[in-house]
C-alpha positions in Angstrom: -33.4 -104.6 19.1 -30.8 -105.9 21.4 -29.0 -108.8 19.7 -31.3 -108.5 16.6 -33.6 -111.2 18.0 -36.7 -112.5 16.2 -39.9 -110.8 17.4 -42.2 -107.9 17.3 -40.9 -104.3 17.6 -42.1 -100.8 17.7 -38.9 -98.8 17.3 -38.2 -95.6 15.4 -35.7 -96.6 12.7 -32.5 -94.6 13.1 -29.5 -94.5 10.8 -27.7 -96.9 13.1 -30.7 -99.3 13.3 -31.1 -99.2 9.5 -27.4 -100.3 9.1 -27.9 -103.1 11.6 -31.0 -104.3 9.8 -29.0 -104.9 6.7 -26.7 -107.2 8.6 -29.1 -109.5 10.4 -30.3 -112.8 8.8 -33.9 -111.9 9.4 -36.6 -110.3 7.3 -37.4 -106.8 8.7 -41.0 -105.5 8.2 -41.0 -101.7 8.2 -43.9 -99.3 7.8 -44.2 -95.6 7.4 -44.7 -93.8 10.7 -48.4 -93.0 11.1 -49.2 -89.3 11.5 -51.3 -89.9 14.6 -48.4 -91.7 16.3 -45.6 -89.3 15.2 -45.7 -87.0 18.2 -45.4 -89.7 20.8 -42.9 -91.9 18.9 -40.5 -89.1 18.0 -40.8 -87.4 21.4 -40.1 -90.8 23.1 -37.0 -91.3 20.9 -35.7 -87.7 21.6 -36.4 -88.1 25.3 -34.2 -91.2 25.4 -31.4 -89.4 23.6 -31.6 -86.3 25.8 -31.6 -88.5 29.0 -28.6 -90.4 27.8 -26.7 -87.2 26.9 -27.4 -85.4 30.2 -26.6 -88.6 32.2 -23.2 -88.7 30.6 -22.2 -85.4 32.1 -20.5 -85.0 35.5 -22.9 -84.7 38.4 -22.1 -81.0 39.0 -22.8 -80.0 35.4 -26.0 -81.9 34.7 -28.5 -79.3 35.8 -26.9 -76.3 34.2 -25.9 -78.0 31.0 -29.2 -79.9 30.7 -31.2 -76.6 30.9 -29.0 -75.0 28.3 -29.5 -78.0 26.0 -33.2 -77.8 26.5 -33.2 -74.1 25.7 -31.2 -74.7 22.5 -33.5 -77.6 21.4 -36.6 -75.4 22.0 -35.1 -72.6 20.0 -34.3 -75.0 17.2 -37.8 -76.4 17.2 -39.3 -72.9 17.3 -37.2 -72.0 14.3 -38.4 -75.1 12.3 -42.1 -74.8 13.3 -43.5 -71.3 13.2 -47.1 -72.2 14.1 -46.2 -73.2 17.7 -44.9 -70.7 20.3 -42.5 -72.6 22.5 -40.5 -69.7 23.8 -42.4 -69.5 27.2 -41.7 -73.2 27.7 -38.0 -72.7 27.9 -36.6 -73.6 31.4 -35.3 -70.7 33.5 -31.7 -70.2 34.4 -30.5 -71.4 36.8 -32.3 -74.7 36.7 -35.3 -74.6 39.1 -38.1 -77.1 40.0 -41.5 -76.1 41.5 -42.1 -78.4 44.5 -45.4 -77.0 45.8 -48.0 -74.2 45.9 -48.9 -73.7 49.5 -52.0 -72.0 51.0 -51.6 -69.3 53.6 -52.6 -69.8 57.2 -54.5 -67.1 59.1 -51.2 -65.9 60.6 -49.7 -65.6 57.1 -47.4 -68.6 57.3 -47.4 -71.2 54.6 -49.3 -74.5 55.3 -47.1 -77.6 55.4 -47.7 -80.4 53.0 -45.7 -83.6 53.5 -43.9 -84.8 50.4 -44.2 -88.5 49.5 -40.9 -90.5 49.7 -41.4 -91.5 46.1 -41.2 -88.5 43.7 -44.4 -87.5 41.9 -43.0 -88.3 38.5 -41.7 -91.7 39.5 -43.5 -95.0 39.3 -42.8 -97.7 41.9 -44.1 -101.1 43.0 -44.5 -101.2 46.8 -44.4 -104.6 48.4 -43.7 -103.6 52.1 -40.3 -105.3 51.7 -37.5 -104.4 54.1 -35.8 -101.2 53.1 -38.8 -100.0 51.0 -41.2 -97.2 51.9 -44.0 -98.5 54.0 -47.2 -98.7 51.9 -49.4 -97.1 54.5 -47.1 -94.2 55.2 -46.7 -93.6 51.5 -50.4 -93.5 50.9 -50.9 -91.1 53.8 -48.3 -88.8 52.3 -50.0 -88.9 48.9 -53.4 -88.1 50.5 -52.0 -84.9 52.0 -51.3 -83.4 48.6 -54.1 -84.9 46.5 -56.8 -82.8 44.8 -59.1 -85.8 44.6 -58.9 -89.5 45.5 -60.4 -92.3 43.5 -59.9 -95.7 45.1 -60.5 -98.9 43.1 -60.0 -101.8 45.5 -61.1 -105.5 45.4 -62.0 -105.4 49.1 -61.7 -103.0 52.0 -60.9 -104.0 55.6 -60.7 -101.8 58.7 -57.1 -102.9 59.4 -56.1 -101.6 56.0 -57.6 -98.1 56.3 -57.5 -97.3 60.0 -54.1 -95.7 59.7 -55.3 -93.4 56.9 -58.6 -92.2 58.4 -57.1 -89.0 59.9 -55.6 -88.0 56.5 -58.7 -88.9 54.7 -60.8 -86.9 57.1 -58.7 -83.8 56.4 -59.0 -84.4 52.7 -62.8 -84.7 52.8 -63.1 -81.8 55.3 -61.3 -79.6 52.7 -64.1 -80.3 50.2 -61.9 -82.5 48.0 -63.7 -85.5 46.4 -63.2 -89.0 47.8 -64.6 -91.9 45.8 -64.4 -95.7 46.4 -65.3 -98.5 44.1 -65.0 -102.0 45.7 -66.6 -105.4 45.7 -67.7 -108.2 48.0 -65.0 -110.5 46.4 -64.3 -113.5 48.8 -66.5 -111.8 51.4 -63.6 -109.8 52.7 -65.0 -106.3 52.6 -66.0 -105.2 56.1 -69.1 -103.1 56.8 -67.2 -101.3 59.6 -64.6 -100.0 57.1 -67.3 -98.8 54.6 -69.2 -97.1 57.4 -66.1 -95.3 58.5 -65.3 -94.1 55.0 -68.9 -93.0 54.4 -68.9 -91.0 57.7 -65.8 -89.2 56.3 -67.8 -88.1 53.3 -66.7 -90.8 50.8 -68.9 -91.6 47.8 -69.0 -95.4 47.8 -70.1 -98.0 45.2 -70.0 -101.7 45.9 -70.3 -104.4 43.3 -72.1 -107.5 44.6 -71.7 -109.5 41.4 -69.0 -112.1 41.3 -66.5 -111.2 38.6 -67.4 -112.9 35.3 -63.9 -114.0 34.7 -63.8 -115.7 38.1 -67.1 -117.5 37.4 -65.7 -118.7 34.0 -62.6 -120.0 35.6 -64.6 -121.8 38.3 -66.8 -123.4 35.6 -63.8 -124.5 33.6 -62.2 -126.1 36.6 -65.4 -128.0 37.4 -65.7 -129.1 33.8 -62.2 -130.4 33.9 -63.0 -132.6 36.9 -66.1 -134.2 35.3 
């Protein structure tokens, strides 16, 4: 509640927040934390605190100190809740991250899988702006490591998929599912693009109905002019 501004909130009340609530010239509305929401809300709060604590450490200490902190927290949780066995979930020392599980080639070497430029745990909005990862290249990199692909696209054009067909072909040839849901919105979907995806083995569904929201907006605009 930065600044204590009027509005709606969904924040776990801490001791510091409780003190601030007594100082603002507003009427706070507080409710008991619901049992169904307790795991997510408390975990979110703890995650923020842990992130802040580890980020405050020098760069060369974060991995080791962070893992030790995690191990201590897990031990404390285990001591407080006997019904859940969290011991096997303690991070190993030294701090290590699994990056891939690679299949073996006939010659015994490990298969290569290209890693996306954006880490798997990160969320990003790609706009093809200068200095950002190219959308097409990023999608191809994601295809290489995908177990399945479900595409939901307003319209499909050959110019948009031609750079991905080789990666999609490898994906489908490996027996991994490839599904597409698209529409005929604005008449932009091209049969050539759908045929190419179908030849690769994609399961395709096309909606030929104009979106109801669009029809409603068109009707409202026409009504406003009459």
